[in-house]
C-alpha positions in Angstrom: 79.3 -47.6 3.7 81.7 -48.6 1.1 85.8 -48.5 1.3 86.9 -47.8 -2.1 90.8 -47.9 -2.9 93.1 -46.3 -6.1 96.9 -46.2 -6.1 97.7 -45.8 -2.4 94.9 -44.1 -1.5 91.6 -45.3 0.8 88.5 -43.9 1.0 85.5 -44.7 3.6 82.2 -43.5 2.2 78.6 -43.2 4.4 75.8 -42.6 2.5 72.7 -41.4 4.1 69.5 -40.2 2.8 69.4 -36.3 1.9 69.4 -33.7 -0.5 72.7 -34.2 -2.6 75.4 -32.9 -0.3 79.2 -34.2 -0.9 81.8 -33.8 2.0 85.2 -34.9 1.9 87.2 -35.0 5.0 85.0 -31.9 6.5 84.6 -29.5 3.0 82.6 -29.5 -0.2 83.6 -31.7 -2.9 84.2 -29.0 -4.9 86.8 -27.3 -2.5 88.8 -30.0 -1.4 89.9 -31.0 -4.9 92.1 -29.1 -7.3 90.2 -29.4 -10.7 86.4 -29.7 -11.9 87.6 -33.1 -13.5 88.4 -34.8 -10.1 85.0 -33.4 -8.7 83.4 -35.5 -11.9 84.9 -38.6 -11.4 83.7 -38.7 -7.8 79.9 -37.6 -8.4 80.0 -40.0 -11.9 78.9 -43.0 -9.6 76.0 -40.8 -8.5 75.1 -39.4 -12.1 74.6 -43.0 -13.5 72.5 -44.1 -10.8 70.1 -40.8 -11.2 70.9 -40.4 -7.3 72.7 -37.7 -7.0 69.7 -35.6 -5.1 68.7 -38.3 -3.0 71.8 -38.9 -0.6 74.3 -36.7 1.4 77.6 -38.6 1.1 80.2 -38.2 3.8 83.8 -39.7 2.8 87.1 -39.5 4.8 90.2 -40.0 2.5 93.6 -40.6 3.3 96.7 -41.8 1.3 98.2 -40.8 -2.1 97.6 -37.4 -4.0 94.2 -36.0 -4.9 94.0 -37.8 -8.3 94.3 -41.1 -6.4 91.9 -39.8 -3.8 89.4 -39.2 -6.5 88.8 -42.5 -8.0 89.1 -43.7 -4.3 86.0 -42.0 -3.7 84.4 -42.6 -6.9 84.9 -46.4 -6.3 83.5 -46.3 -2.3 80.6 -44.3 -3.4 80.1 -46.8 -6.6 80.3 -50.3 -3.5 78.4 -48.2 -1.3 75.1 -47.4 -3.8 75.4 -51.3 -5.2 75.1 -52.4 -1.4 72.0 -50.3 -0.8 70.0 -50.8 -3.9 71.0 -54.0 -6.1 69.5 -52.8 -9.1 72.5 -50.1 -9.3 74.9 -52.7 -9.5 74.2 -53.3 -12.8 74.7 -49.6 -14.0 77.5 -49.6 -12.3 79.2 -52.5 -13.2 78.3 -51.5 -17.1 80.3 -48.5 -16.8 82.9 -50.0 -14.9 83.0 -48.2 -11.7 83.4 -51.7 -9.7 86.4 -52.7 -10.6 89.2 -51.6 -8.6 92.1 -49.9 -10.6 95.0 -52.0 -9.2 97.4 -50.2 -11.6 100.4 -49.4 -8.7 103.4 -47.7 -8.9 106.3 -50.1 -9.7 109.1 -50.4 -6.8 112.6 -49.3 -7.1 115.0 -52.2 -7.8 118.6 -52.5 -6.1 121.4 -51.8 -8.5 119.1 -49.4 -10.9 118.3 -45.9 -11.2 114.7 -46.4 -10.8 112.0 -48.9 -11.3 113.0 -49.6 -14.9 115.6 -47.3 -15.7 119.2 -49.0 -16.2 122.4 -47.2 -15.7 124.4 -46.7 -18.8 126.3 -49.3 -20.2 129.7 -49.0 -21.5 131.3 -51.7 -23.5 134.6 -50.6 -23.5 
């Protein structure tokens, strides 16, 4: 089991012996995610460790949008694979898949239009 996070998305990943099936919220990953790039992001940890046909992966993901959810799934799969076999940890870490991407949306401040945008300044 691994927990992955990205932006506001959280993914719970369950890995068991199988033949490479990847389910996200009870759907195939290719039908759940909108673009092939998002599916590739999810599958990347499996490809790096050459275990894409060894395990069945079941993921429940919530929060955020599809890009954030894809990143959370990737992070969760990486953590789960690192728990299963310590040899996977080296290759996953080298590809930066075990690092939690901490970039978040900056909050809106009071007295401003948005997070960074100010109202137009008038000298006169």
